[in-house]
N, C-alpha and C positions, 0 to 999 in steps of 0.2 A: 926329456921324453921324445921318442921318435914317432912322428906321425906319418901315416901313409898319405902321399900326395892325393888331394881330392877327397880324402875321407871326411864324412860329415862330422861336424863338431857338436858336442853336447850343448844343449841350451840350459843354462843354470839361472833359476829365478829364486831369489831369497826375499821372503816377506816376513812381517811380524804379525802374529795372531794373538788374540786375547781370549782367555777363557778361565775356567775354574779348575783348580787342582783339587780333585776329590780323593778322600781316603776313607777307609772303613774299619771300624772295630767290630770284632766278631763276624768278619766277612771279608770279601775281597772285591776289588774293582777290576773289570776286564780291561786289560791294557794291550793284550795280544790277540789278534784275530787271524783266522785262517781264510785265505782266499784261494780260489782255484786258478792256477796259471798253467795252461797247457795240459790240463787234466791232473795236475799235481797240486796238493794242498800246500800252500806256502804261508808261513807265519808273517804277519805284518803288524808293525807297531801302530797302536791307535794313539794318535797325538792328543786327542781330546775325548777321553772316555765318557760314556753316557749310561753305562749299565754295569751291574754287578750282582752279587748275591750275599745274603747273610747265611751263616752256618745253619744247617737244617735242625729242626726241632723234632725230637722223638718222644712221643708220649708213652714211654715204657711203663711197665707195671709199677715201678717205684716212684712215679711222678704223680703229684696230686692233681685234682680236678683243675686247679689253676696252675699254669706253668709259668713260673717267674721268668721274665725276660730281663737279663742283667747286662749292662754295658754293651748295648747294641745300638750303635749310632754311626753317623758319617761325619767327616770333617770337610771343610771347604774354605778356600781362600782364592783371591784373585791374582792371576799371574799372566805373564806374556811369554811366548816362545817364538823362536825363529823357525820358519818352515822353509826348507830348501827343496825345491823341485828340480830334478835333473832329468831332462828329456833327451834321449840319445836317438838320433835318426838311424834308420837301418843302413847297414852296409850291404850293398848288392852282393849276391842276389837275394839277400834277406829282405823281407817286407815288414812294415809295421815298426813304429818307434817303441822304445822301452822307456818307462818312466819310473823313477824311484823318488820317494819322499822321505826326508829325515827331519827330525825336530831337534832343536837345541834344548838345553835344560830350562826348566821353568824359572822365571825371574819374578819374585813377589813384587807387587805394586800396591800403592795406596788405592783405596776405593771408597765409594760412598754407598753403604748398604741401604736399599729401599725395603726389601722384604726377603725373609728366609722362611720357607714353609715346608711342612711334611704332612702327608696323609697316607693311609693304606686302604686297600680294597681286598676283599676275599673273592676268590674265583667264582663262587656261586651263592654265597649267603648275602641276601640283600637287607638283612637286619644286623649290620656289622658295627654300627656306631651307636654307642649309648651316651647320652639319653636321646639323641636325635631320632633314631629309628624306633624308639620304644614309647614315645609320647609320655615319658617319665617326667615327674615334677621334681626338680632338684634345685639346689641353691645356684644362683647365676654364676658363681665362681667354681662350680663343680667341673672338673676337667672332662673332656671327651675321652671315651675309651673305645678303641678300635679292636673289636674282638676281645676286649678286656684289657688291652694295652694302652697305657697313657703315653702320648707322644709329646716331645718337647722340641723347641728350637731356640737357639740364641739369636733371637730376632730383635735386635736393638738398632733401629735405623740410625744412620749418621755416618760421619767420616771415620774411616779406619786406617791405621798405619799399615805400611807394607808388611806383609807376613802375618797379619792378624788372622788367626784360624778360628772359625766358628763351627759349632757342633749342632747336630739335630738328629733325632731318632727316638728310641724308646727310653722311658725313664730309667736312669742308670742303676738305681738300687732296688727297683720293683716296689718301692714304697713312696708314692707321691704324696707330698704334704702341701696343703693349701689352707688359706684362711677364708672362711665363709663371710657372708655379708653381716653376720652378727658378731664377727671378731673371734669366732671359735676356730681353733686349729684342727683340721681333719686330715686323716691319712687314708689314701685309696691304694689298694693292692693293684699293682700293674703287672699283668701277665695274661697269656693266652687262656681263654675260657674254652673248655673242651666242647661244650654244646655248641658254641658259636663257630668253632673251627670245623666240627663234623656235624653239620646240621641235617644231613639227609637220612639219618637213620629213622626207622619207623618205631615210634614209642607210644605206649599207653601209660598213663601215670596218674597218681593221685596228687593233687596240688597241695601246696602249703595251706594249713588251717583246715584240712579236710575233715578232721574229727569235730572241731569246733563249729564247722558249717554243716555238719551232718550230711556230708557228701558220701553217698553209698557207692556210687559208680566210679569209673575211672574215665580218662579223657584222652582223645586221640591228639597227639602232638601236631598232626598235620592240620587239624581243625582249630585247635586252641594251642598256639605255639608253646612248647615247653619252656618255662622260664629258667634262666640261669642266675638270676638274682631275685631277691636279696640273699646274701651269703655272708653271715657273720657267725662263724663257728666258734669264736672265742668269747662270745658275749656271756656275761654272768649277771645274776640278779643282785638285789641289794644286800644279800647275805654272802655273796661270793660263790653261790651255787651256779653250776653251768646251766645256761638257758640259751642254747645255740639257735640261730635262725638259719635254716637251709632253704634252698629254692623250691624244693618239692618234698612231699612226704615219702613217696616210694615210686619206683618204676615197676608197674604191674606186669608189663610185657614189652618185649622189644624184638626188633629184627634189624640189626645193625646193617647199614649199607656196606656190604663187603667190597663194592667197587670204589668206595671212597676211602681207599687205603691211605691216600695222602692228598693234601690240598696245597695250593700255592697262594701265598699272600704277597701282594705287590705294594712296595713303598715307593712313593714319588717325592723327590726333593726338588724344590725350585729355589734358585739363588738369584735374586734380582738386584742389580746395582745400577747406578746412574750411568748414562751412555756418554759421559764426557771423557772417555779414554781414547788414546790413539789419535792418529791423524788420517783424515779421509784421503783416499787415493783417487786421483782423477780418472784412473783407468779401472781400478778394482771396485770403486765405490766406497761407501762409508764402512768404518770398522764395525764388527759385530762381535757379540759374545758367543763363542763357539759352542759351549756346552753348559748352559745355565740349568738344565734339568738332568737329574740322575734318577734312574729307575733301579731299585734293588728288589730282588725276589727272595722269598724264603719258603722252603718246603716244610710242611708239618705232617708228620707221619703218626698214625695211631697203631696200637698193637694189632697183630694179625689174629691173635686168639680172641674168640668171641667172649670167653670167660673173662679175659683181661679187660675187654671193652665194657662188659657189664660191671666190673669192679669200679670203673671210672664213673659210671652212672650212679652206683650206690654210694659213692663218695659224698654225694650231696643229697642223699635221701634220709630224711629225719628219722623215719621208723627204725632204721637199722643201727642207730647210734653210731654213725660212721667213724667218729673219732674216739670210740671206745671209752667214753667217760664212765668211771665207776658209778654204779646205780646210786650209791649214797651221796654222790657229789652233784647229782642233778637237782634242779629246781622242781617243785611239785608238778607232776604231770608229764614232765619231759622224758623221752623225746617223742611220745606218741600222743597222749591226751593233754597236750599243752594248751594254754589259753589262746583264744583268738588274738592274733598278733598283727598289729599295723606297723608299717615301717615308713618313715618319711621318704618320699621319692618313689614310692611304689603304690599301685592300685589307687591312684588319685589322692593319696595322703600327702599333704604339704608339710612345711616345717612348723606351722602353728598347731597347737593342740587340736586333734580331730574332734569334730562335733557329731560325726556319724562314722559308721564302718566304711571299709573301702569298696572299690568297684569289683573286687573279686567275687563278692556275693552275687552280683548280676552276671558276671562273666561265666561263672560255673553253675548258675541256675539254682543257687541255694534258696531254701524257703526260710532260712533263719532271718530274724529281723535286721533291718539296716541300722536301727538305732543302737547306740552303744549299750553294751551289757556289762553288768557288774563282773569285775575280774578281767575284762579285756586289757590287753597290754599294748602300749605304744612305745616304739623305740625310735629315737631321733639320732641318726649317726652324726649329724652336725654337732650336737652337744654331748653325744655319748650318754644320753639320759634315757632311762627305761622307767616307764610309769604305768600304774594300774588305774583303771576307771573305777571310782568308788560308787558312783550312782547315788540317787537321791534318798535311799531308804536305809543307809548304813550309818550306824552311830559313830560319832567322832569321839565322844567322851561320855562319862556317866558321873552324876553328882549324888552324893549320899543325902537322902531325905529322911531316912529312919535307920539308925545305927543297929537296931535289932538287939537280940540277946542270945547268949550261949553259942556264938559262932566261934570258929577257929580259922586261923589264916589258911588260905587254900588257893590253889591255882587252877585255872581252866574250868571254871564253874559255868554251866549253862544257866542263864537267868531267863525268866519267863514274864511276858507281858501280863499285867494284872489290872483289875479294876476292883479296888477295895470298896465294898458296899455293906450295908446293914441288911439283915434278913428281909425287912419290909420293903427294901428297894429292888429286890431281885427281879420283879416283874418288869421293871423299866430298863433293864440292862440290855444293850445291843452288842453283840459280838462283832468286832470289826473284821472284815475280810479284805484282802488276804491276811491271814493271821501272822503276826510278827513271830519270828523264830531265829534261832542260830546265833544269839548274842552270848559271847563267852567273856568272863571277867576273872581277874585275879583280885583277891581281897586280903587285907591284913587286919588283925584285931588286937585289942588291948587285953589286959589281964581279966577284964570283966566280961569278955566275950562279945564286946560291941565292935562293929566295923569301924575302922579308923581311916581306911583308904580303899579305893576301888579303881581299877583301870581295865580298859578293854584289852583282851589278848590281841596281839598284832594281826591284823587282817580278818578278825572274827567279829566284825561290827554288826552282824546279823542282817536279816532281810525284813522288809515291809514295816520298818519302824518309822515313827514320826517324832519330830522334835517335841520334847515334853512328855513322852510316854513314860509310865511308871512300870518298873520291872521288879519282880520279887526275887530275892536271893534264897535259894533252897538251903536247908540245913538250919542249925540253931533252933530257935523257936519259930522260924519261918516268917518272922515279922520284919526282916531287913528289906528296905526299899531303896531303889536307885532311880534317878531321873535320867532319861536318855537325852543327850544333847547332840544336835546335828548343826554344825556351824555353817557348812556350805553344802547344799544338797547335791550339787553336780561338780565334780572336780577330779582332776588327775592327781594321784598321790604317789609318793615314793616308796610306800610300804606295801607289803603283800596284801592282796585282797582275794579272799577265797571266792570261788564261783558258786558254791553250793550252800 
């Protein structure tokens, strides 16, 4: 190489730096940046990336209310790289030195993991984390959901071999399974929730249980935030009939915020390791981890069409039967006049059997009683159990006390409370109020027309009965008698209980 006598020589400094080699699935890490040099944008390699983005999400018309987020995560491992800085002094008459920086390939190193975390924030929604921001009562093992998304990290502190890659991000298959404190396995759907992503629309709505609570008006979502949970659209009753639970009954009016066409969600990943790597330099000071934090953004876009946005809202509105279940496949009363339904984790309902109705009665100003009412439903997602409140006045069984005469086997017979008296006793008879009613039985008879068995029609144990009441069986000679048996006056049962 020929050098011009007296020409300034480049100053070359090579150091070793330590940091994290980040990667992204369903996204990309920014490794090239553009800086302005002499008014010209010049691409520059980023030696230690700290930002990137996940692929955008588009709530198109064919996407459900919950947008499943699948295989969206980042990878991380500890590496070293050489950093070579070349500073070239100016050659007169030029002024100002020029500096170039190049990095060598990453070299994986062993490390000791202390902590690997991930969280996300929404650009404007301050009720982003469930259950933290909702004052919800859930099992202690229930995962946090960020806008509906369950996050995970391979956060197992300890020594790691060189090249050990750890992952963190959104639950990979959008179905997060965990074991609750009772040992039950539960599954949580992990995906963006439309209401939580686009929270600025102006809505009026009828809440869940509006018919059971006799709520005639609707409610402003700005005053009483529109709920996005509970949402169990695939729930069935004890007979396999569809008994879905939706967050609301209906959107009564809406004015979607057209300015909120898209929103940004920001994920922050922190990778903390012990600081026993490298050798401190007497001139440069102690070694540092260059890029322990990675920020990933994601843009979520909703339909431009107002009608398509309304379709999203109706996807979770019970009144319209949004999943188009055939009418004959629905449980009694669904999807409009369904029983008052309590769900563990919502409206103050815990995982133990409720002793009174939920806080939605107070929140929406219902005049319905707080006490449990016959036919109320309680669903516990932890155990996937759905039960009915029997109440204290519903018969559990009947016992034959007079087999009667001239009866025939028959189903669904309404029997009537009776007091058998002689004519001279009639002046002393008091009629009990409220009057017992609504008890239906099936009977079988023998060849002589006498009742041989009697059983209560499922869910039709009547109202206002007391243990030991005597009921008359119509038909035959009218002399068949049954005794009402109530084994437990207040309990949750697995069979259907009518409300009327």
